Backbone as ProteinMPNN parsed JSONL, in Angstrom:
{"seq_chain_A": "MFDSSYQESFIPIIIISQYMSFRGFIAIDIKPTDEIKKFLEDLDKTKAKLKLVELENMHITLKFLGETQEEHIDKIIEIIENSIGNIKP", "coords_chain_A": {"N_chain_A": [[103.747, 181.629, -104.137], [100.253, 181.048, -104.114], [98.555, 179.673, -101.401], [96.285, 177.229, -101.629], [94.88, 175.888, -99.637], [94.507, 177.758, -97.694], [92.532, 179.378, -98.77], [90.339, 177.664, -98.686], [89.908, 177.458, -95.958], [89.276, 179.966, -95.223], [87.116, 182.158, -93.639], [84.804, 184.594, -94.019], [84.448, 187.46, -91.958], [82.006, 189.463, -90.69], [81.492, 192.462, -89.202], [79.046, 193.893, -87.346], [77.822, 196.847, -86.132], [76.701, 197.251, -82.818], [75.255, 199.389, -82.246], [72.719, 201.656, -83.228], [72.157, 204.053, -85.828], [71.302, 207.501, -86.433], [69.819, 210.402, -87.943], [71.14, 213.129, -86.769], [70.665, 216.237, -84.968], [71.195, 219.448, -83.474], [69.004, 221.389, -81.713], [66.643, 224.016, -80.909], [63.631, 223.969, -79.292], [60.661, 225.638, -80.222], [57.804, 227.636, -79.452], [55.218, 228.011, -81.588], [54.053, 231.144, -82.649], [51.024, 233.062, -83.23], [51.526, 234.573, -85.492], [53.56, 233.13, -86.751], [52.178, 230.768, -87.303], [50.26, 231.743, -89.128], [51.964, 232.606, -91.182], [53.05, 230.116, -91.991], [50.729, 228.856, -92.906], [50.106, 230.516, -95.1], [52.406, 230.078, -96.606], [52.116, 227.375, -97.176], [49.978, 227.463, -98.912], [51.111, 228.293, -101.258], [51.944, 226.142, -102.651], [54.52, 225.415, -103.003], [57.393, 223.286, -103.26], [57.966, 222.189, -100.459], [58.937, 220.886, -97.289], [57.203, 221.041, -94.58], [57.33, 221.171, -91.056], [55.337, 219.641, -88.485], [53.353, 221.673, -86.293], [53.758, 221.093, -83.57], [56.286, 220.096, -83.622], [57.944, 222.172, -84.142], [60.973, 223.92, -84.452], [64.25, 225.417, -84.09], [66.99, 224.739, -85.925], [70.227, 224.423, -84.832], [72.605, 223.148, -85.388], [73.315, 220.747, -87.761], [73.995, 217.408, -87.437], [74.184, 215.188, -88.992], [74.541, 211.746, -90.033], [74.588, 209.885, -87.172], [75.971, 207.957, -84.576], [74.273, 206.091, -82.071], [75.761, 205.501, -79.822], [77.237, 207.75, -79.326], [75.653, 209.68, -78.174], [75.569, 210.361, -75.353], [78.085, 211.593, -75.026], [77.873, 213.755, -76.789], [75.811, 215.206, -75.543], [77.115, 215.815, -73.135], [79.205, 217.479, -74.064], [77.717, 219.633, -75.097], [76.397, 220.528, -72.753], [78.63, 221.316, -71.225], [79.522, 223.373, -72.821], [77.536, 225.327, -72.759], [77.017, 225.782, -70.15], [77.424, 228.085, -68.482], [75.84, 230.002, -69.574], [73.091, 232.092, -69.402], [69.497, 231.969, -69.68]], "CA_chain_A": [[102.601, 180.904, -104.639], [99.076, 181.117, -103.253], [98.233, 178.412, -100.742], [94.851, 176.984, -101.827], [94.256, 175.431, -98.388], [94.115, 178.971, -96.988], [91.263, 179.808, -99.34], [89.284, 176.767, -98.218], [89.641, 177.662, -94.541], [88.965, 181.371, -94.989], [85.717, 182.448, -93.323], [84.671, 186.047, -93.894], [83.845, 187.937, -90.715], [81.334, 190.741, -90.873], [81.226, 193.074, -87.907], [77.909, 194.797, -87.397], [77.785, 197.649, -84.916], [75.545, 197.004, -81.961], [74.568, 200.658, -82.093], [71.974, 202.146, -84.374], [72.483, 205.436, -86.14], [70.161, 208.356, -86.731], [70.203, 211.717, -88.47], [71.101, 213.969, -85.578], [70.811, 217.68, -85.05], [71.048, 220.185, -82.224], [67.948, 222.35, -82.008], [65.898, 224.641, -79.823], [62.189, 223.918, -79.509], [59.991, 226.936, -80.112], [56.343, 227.609, -79.464], [54.812, 228.862, -82.713], [53.122, 232.239, -82.374], [49.961, 233.185, -84.238], [52.15, 235.098, -86.707], [54.261, 232.014, -87.405], [51.138, 229.874, -87.833], [49.7, 232.388, -90.32], [53.005, 232.556, -92.206], [53.128, 228.745, -92.493], [49.513, 228.618, -93.695], [50.291, 231.223, -96.374], [53.468, 229.379, -97.327], [51.551, 226.114, -97.654], [49.08, 227.776, -100.026], [51.886, 228.556, -102.476], [52.185, 224.833, -103.277], [55.965, 225.237, -103.207], [57.847, 221.954, -102.842], [58.591, 222.336, -99.152], [58.529, 219.933, -96.26], [56.976, 221.791, -93.352], [57.163, 220.314, -89.88], [54.108, 219.846, -87.717], [53.539, 222.761, -85.334], [54.283, 220.58, -82.298], [57.702, 219.77, -83.835], [58.615, 223.396, -84.572], [62.263, 224.119, -83.789], [65.304, 226.092, -84.842], [68.171, 223.877, -85.967], [71.481, 225.141, -84.623], [73.685, 222.393, -86.033], [72.957, 219.435, -88.29], [75.102, 216.492, -87.169], [74.23, 214.124, -89.995], [74.427, 210.362, -89.554], [75.219, 209.866, -85.849], [75.826, 206.691, -83.856], [73.646, 206.223, -80.759], [76.772, 205.401, -78.775], [77.838, 209.067, -79.112], [74.667, 210.612, -77.616], [75.98, 210.866, -74.042], [79.23, 212.494, -75.211], [77.352, 214.972, -77.419], [75.103, 215.938, -74.488], [78.138, 216.327, -72.215], [79.884, 218.604, -74.721], [76.777, 220.759, -75.154], [76.213, 221.038, -71.391], [79.858, 222.02, -70.839], [79.663, 224.569, -73.649], [76.53, 226.349, -72.448], [76.766, 225.751, -68.708], [77.418, 229.404, -67.846], [74.976, 230.916, -70.322], [71.755, 232.203, -68.8], [68.448, 232.187, -70.693]], "C_chain_A": [[101.462, 180.983, -103.623], [98.743, 179.745, -102.696], [96.725, 178.192, -100.836], [94.171, 176.497, -100.557], [93.803, 176.629, -97.553], [92.744, 179.426, -97.466], [90.123, 178.947, -98.819], [88.941, 177.017, -96.754], [89.256, 179.106, -94.215], [87.472, 181.547, -94.764], [85.594, 183.96, -93.175], [83.97, 186.414, -92.587], [83.263, 189.314, -90.99], [81.007, 191.274, -89.487], [80.102, 194.082, -88.095], [77.866, 195.542, -86.068], [76.536, 197.328, -84.12], [74.721, 198.275, -81.78], [73.858, 201.033, -83.387], [72.419, 203.584, -84.642], [71.202, 206.191, -86.483], [70.692, 209.655, -87.315], [70.038, 212.711, -87.33], [71.215, 215.451, -85.875], [70.64, 218.269, -83.658], [70.067, 221.306, -82.516], [67.347, 222.918, -80.728], [64.425, 224.548, -80.187], [61.623, 225.328, -79.38], [58.487, 226.723, -80.118], [55.893, 228.55, -80.575], [53.79, 229.917, -82.283], [52.031, 232.24, -83.446], [50.53, 233.684, -85.569], [52.872, 233.994, -87.48], [53.252, 231.057, -88.024], [50.555, 230.444, -89.123], [50.7, 232.336, -91.472], [53.082, 231.157, -92.822], [51.9, 228.375, -93.323], [49.643, 229.27, -95.072], [51.344, 230.531, -97.237], [52.947, 228.079, -97.932], [50.655, 226.34, -98.872], [49.83, 228.012, -101.334], [52.142, 227.282, -103.275], [53.657, 224.639, -103.642], [56.365, 223.863, -102.682], [58.673, 222.078, -101.566], [58.106, 221.236, -98.225], [58.416, 220.711, -94.954], [56.776, 220.822, -92.193], [55.822, 220.609, -89.227], [54.378, 220.921, -86.662], [54.142, 222.282, -84.018], [55.763, 220.189, -82.4], [58.523, 220.985, -84.261], [59.889, 223.602, -83.755], [63.174, 224.952, -84.684], [66.524, 225.192, -84.776], [69.418, 224.744, -85.842], [72.629, 224.474, -85.365], [73.147, 221.048, -86.486], [74.166, 218.533, -88.124], [75.245, 215.413, -88.229], [74.067, 212.758, -89.353], [75.256, 210.231, -88.27], [74.956, 208.527, -85.176], [75.214, 206.948, -82.479], [74.673, 206.219, -79.636], [77.405, 206.757, -78.454], [76.901, 210.059, -78.424], [75.135, 211.207, -76.293], [77.129, 211.859, -74.163], [78.781, 213.815, -75.833], [76.649, 215.833, -76.374], [76.102, 216.567, -73.52], [78.843, 217.552, -72.804], [78.984, 219.836, -74.761], [76.609, 221.372, -73.768], [77.444, 221.81, -70.922], [80.014, 223.337, -71.598], [78.719, 225.686, -73.225], [76.253, 226.476, -70.957], [76.656, 227.101, -68.042], [76.532, 230.418, -68.551], [73.59, 230.905, -69.696], [70.727, 232.467, -69.892], [68.112, 233.654, -70.869]], "O_chain_A": [[101.697, 180.984, -102.415], [98.66, 178.769, -103.441], [95.961, 178.903, -100.183], [92.962, 176.684, -100.418], [92.837, 176.534, -96.796], [91.896, 179.814, -96.662], [89.042, 179.465, -98.54], [87.797, 176.809, -96.348], [88.948, 179.427, -93.067], [86.659, 181.137, -95.592], [86.22, 184.545, -92.291], [83.018, 185.753, -92.172], [83.956, 190.213, -91.465], [80.328, 190.615, -88.7], [80.203, 195.004, -88.904], [77.873, 194.924, -85.004], [75.452, 197.156, -84.678], [73.622, 198.238, -81.227], [74.339, 200.76, -84.487], [72.99, 204.24, -83.77], [70.166, 205.595, -86.779], [71.877, 209.964, -87.192], [68.92, 213.083, -86.975], [71.78, 215.864, -86.887], [70.021, 217.665, -82.782], [70.263, 222.084, -83.449], [67.518, 222.38, -79.635], [64.014, 224.992, -81.259], [62.057, 226.11, -78.533], [57.972, 225.77, -80.702], [56.154, 229.752, -80.515], [52.791, 229.605, -81.636], [52.112, 231.513, -84.436], [50.077, 233.276, -86.639], [52.802, 233.933, -88.707], [53.448, 230.586, -89.144], [50.374, 229.717, -90.1], [50.324, 232.052, -92.61], [53.169, 231.026, -94.043], [52.013, 227.667, -94.324], [49.328, 228.652, -96.088], [51.185, 230.417, -98.452], [53.293, 227.727, -99.06], [50.588, 225.491, -99.761], [49.233, 227.936, -102.408], [52.515, 227.344, -104.446], [53.995, 223.805, -104.482], [55.738, 223.34, -101.76], [59.904, 222.072, -101.594], [56.995, 220.726, -98.371], [59.422, 221.002, -94.306], [56.132, 219.783, -92.339], [55.253, 221.687, -89.396], [55.508, 221.06, -86.193], [54.95, 222.989, -83.415], [56.419, 219.975, -81.381], [59.668, 220.843, -84.692], [59.885, 223.476, -82.53], [62.901, 225.158, -85.867], [67.036, 224.913, -83.692], [69.64, 225.666, -86.628], [73.511, 225.143, -85.901], [72.587, 220.296, -85.688], [75.249, 218.852, -88.615], [76.301, 214.793, -88.352], [73.519, 212.636, -88.258], [76.47, 210.44, -88.28], [73.833, 208.024, -85.207], [75.587, 207.904, -81.799], [74.473, 206.868, -78.609], [78.046, 206.9, -77.413], [77.317, 211.177, -78.118], [75.105, 212.425, -76.121], [77.138, 212.872, -73.463], [79.262, 214.878, -75.442], [76.86, 217.044, -76.319], [75.948, 217.725, -73.132], [79.05, 218.546, -72.108], [79.434, 220.95, -74.492], [76.671, 222.592, -73.617], [77.308, 222.855, -70.284], [80.573, 224.299, -71.073], [79.066, 226.863, -73.323], [75.347, 227.204, -70.553], [75.863, 227.259, -67.114], [76.487, 231.582, -68.152], [72.994, 229.848, -69.486], [71.031, 233.101, -70.903], [67.253, 233.997, -71.682]]}, "name": "protein", "num_of_chains": 1, "seq": "MFDSSYQESFIPIIIISQYMSFRGFIAIDIKPTDEIKKFLEDLDKTKAKLKLVELENMHITLKFLGETQEEHIDKIIEIIENSIGNIKP"}
C-alpha cells in the first residue's frame, strides 16, 4: 500500500548545472584573400538562403562538437594540444 505521509513530505529536487553550455566547434581562423572576398560577394548576390559569416570571423571548421558544457573546455584544449603537439605549421 502507498504511504500517503510520504507524498506529503516529498519535496522535488531539481539540480541545475552550475556550468553553461555552448555550441562548440574546433576551427582554424583564416585571413580572407581578395579572391575569397570576391567569391563571397558574388555568392551573396545570388540571394541563396545562406548564412555567411563576417569576414573577421572567417574560419574553417574542423570538427563540430555540438552542445558542449563549459566545464569541458580545459579538457578539450588539453586533448587538442596533445594531439597536435608535434605537428609543425
